[in-house]
C-alpha positions as CSV (number, residue, x, y, z in Angstrom):
1,X,20.6,2.8,-16.6
2,X,20.1,4.7,-19.7
3,X,18.4,2.2,-21.4
4,X,16.1,1.8,-18.5
5,X,15.7,5.4,-18.1
6,X,14.7,6.0,-21.8
7,X,12.1,3.3,-21.6
8,X,10.8,4.9,-18.7
9,X,10.4,8.0,-20.5
10,X,8.6,6.3,-23.5
11,X,6.0,4.5,-21.2
12,X,5.4,7.4,-19.0
13,X,5.6,9.9,-21.9
14,X,3.5,8.9,-24.7
15,X,2.8,5.5,-24.1
16,X,0.7,6.1,-20.9
17,X,-2.7,7.1,-22.5
18,X,-2.8,4.4,-25.0
19,X,-1.8,1.3,-22.7
20,X,-4.2,0.1,-20.3
21,X,-3.2,1.0,-16.5
22,X,-2.2,-2.4,-15.8
23,X,0.7,-2.6,-18.2
24,X,1.9,1.1,-17.6
25,X,2.2,-0.1,-14.2
26,X,4.2,-3.4,-15.0
27,X,6.1,-1.6,-17.5
28,X,7.2,1.5,-15.0
29,X,8.2,-1.3,-12.4
30,X,10.3,-2.9,-14.8
31,X,11.9,0.3,-15.8
32,X,12.8,0.9,-12.4
33,X,13.8,-2.4,-11.6
34,X,16.4,-1.8,-14.5
35,X,17.7,1.5,-13.3
36,X,18.0,-0.1,-9.9
37,X,20.0,-2.8,-11.3
38,X,22.5,-0.3,-13.5
39,X,23.0,1.2,-10.5
40,X,24.5,-1.4,-8.6
41,X,26.7,-2.1,-11.5
42,X,28.8,0.7,-11.0
43,X,29.7,-0.6,-7.5
44,X,32.3,-3.3,-6.5
45,X,31.7,-6.1,-4.2
46,X,27.6,-5.9,-4.1
47,X,26.2,-8.3,-1.9
48,X,23.2,-11.0,-3.0
49,X,21.2,-8.9,-0.8
50,X,21.5,-5.7,-2.3
51,X,20.9,-7.5,-5.9
52,X,17.6,-8.7,-4.4
53,X,16.5,-5.4,-2.7
54,X,17.8,-2.5,-4.8
55,X,15.8,-3.4,-7.9
56,X,12.8,-4.2,-6.0
57,X,12.7,-1.0,-3.9
58,X,13.3,1.2,-7.0
59,X,10.5,-0.5,-9.0
60,X,7.9,0.2,-6.1
61,X,9.3,3.6,-6.0
62,X,9.2,4.2,-10.0
63,X,5.4,2.8,-9.5
64,X,4.4,5.0,-7.0
65,X,6.1,8.3,-8.6
66,X,4.5,8.0,-11.9
67,X,1.0,7.6,-10.0
68,X,1.4,10.2,-7.6
69,X,2.7,12.4,-10.6
70,X,-0.2,11.4,-12.7
71,X,-3.2,10.8,-10.7
72,X,-6.1,12.9,-9.0
73,X,-4.5,16.4,-8.0
74,X,-0.9,15.4,-9.5
75,X,1.4,18.0,-11.3
76,X,0.9,16.3,-14.4
77,X,-2.5,14.8,-14.5
78,X,-3.8,15.2,-18.0
């Protein structure tokens, strides 16, 4: 989780302006999936459905979160 969070901070911070928008979206979704999978490692007896759903949902939420913060009238637009 720490590695994926650091990766998301790097992509969302200094690399966000340097990379094309498509790559930022892909890398942020990948970081979100890493955070979701890392969170599941803290639990015992996790079902297969959780291993499929959690990383996918956190990847989607991470992507939407970054788009909301940095787009249009978002609080961190540049």
